C-alpha positions in Angstrom: 8.3 -62.7 22.3 8.1 -60.3 25.2 8.3 -56.6 24.7 10.8 -54.6 26.7 9.6 -51.6 28.7 11.2 -48.3 27.8 13.3 -48.5 31.0 14.5 -52.0 30.3 15.4 -51.1 26.7 17.3 -48.1 28.0 19.2 -50.2 30.6 20.0 -52.8 27.9 21.1 -50.3 25.2 21.7 -46.9 26.8 20.0 -45.5 23.7 16.7 -43.9 24.9 16.5 -40.3 26.1 16.6 -40.3 29.9 16.7 -38.0 32.9 19.7 -37.4 35.0 18.7 -40.0 37.6 18.3 -42.7 35.0 21.7 -42.0 33.5 23.3 -42.0 37.0 21.6 -45.3 37.8 22.8 -46.8 34.5 26.4 -45.7 35.1 26.3 -47.0 38.6 24.9 -50.3 37.4 27.7 -50.7 34.8 30.3 -50.0 37.5 28.7 -52.5 39.9 28.6 -55.3 37.3 32.3 -55.0 36.6 34.4 -58.2 37.2 36.9 -56.0 39.1 36.1 -55.3 42.8 38.0 -52.0 42.7 35.8 -50.7 39.8 32.7 -51.8 41.7 33.6 -49.6 44.6 33.9 -46.4 42.6 31.4 -43.6 43.1 29.9 -41.5 40.4 27.9 -38.3 40.2 26.0 -36.9 37.2 25.1 -33.3 36.5 24.4 -31.3 33.3 25.6 -34.0 31.0 28.8 -34.6 33.0 29.6 -37.9 34.8 32.2 -37.7 37.5 34.0 -40.8 38.6 35.6 -40.8 42.1 37.5 -43.3 44.2 40.7 -45.3 44.2 41.9 -48.3 42.1 45.1 -50.3 42.2 46.2 -49.7 38.6 45.7 -47.6 35.5 44.1 -50.6 33.8 41.3 -50.6 36.4 40.9 -46.8 35.9 40.6 -47.4 32.1 38.1 -50.2 32.6 35.9 -48.0 34.7 35.9 -45.2 32.1 35.2 -47.7 29.3 32.2 -49.2 31.2 30.4 -45.8 31.3 31.9 -44.1 28.3 29.3 -45.1 25.7 26.2 -44.2 27.6 24.1 -41.9 25.4 23.3 -38.7 27.2 26.6 -38.5 29.0 28.4 -35.8 27.2 31.6 -35.8 29.2 33.4 -37.9 31.8 35.5 -36.3 34.5 37.9 -38.9 35.8 38.7 -38.2 39.4 39.9 -41.8 40.0 43.2 -42.0 41.8 45.6 -44.9 41.1 47.0 -46.1 44.4 49.6 -48.9 44.6 48.3 -51.2 47.3 51.9 -52.2 48.1 53.0 -48.6 48.8 54.1 -48.1 52.4 52.2 -44.9 52.9 48.9 -46.7 52.2 49.5 -49.6 54.5 48.0 -49.9 58.0 50.5 -49.3 60.7 51.9 -52.5 62.1 51.1 -53.3 65.7 54.3 -53.6 67.8 54.5 -55.0 71.4 55.1 -52.2 73.8 54.6 -49.4 71.3 
């Protein structure tokens, strides 16, 4: 049976004490492995025990999925959710249509 390194054990469980860069890397990894493309595109920052999520998703479900993926990482004391829900069908978020002569 192979023994996990401390880093591998931390990534697998999120349970070892770690520095800020390790916690940020773990949070980013959890977002990047989401089955939802919108969650994979989110950005995060970590400072003084606070993880901040930023970006846009198409629904509150995706927003909740992002928070739940990073919510149980030991060492993250609080999550600031700066994720904006944007309806992809909303007219104000569509690219302008190209019209002949205009």
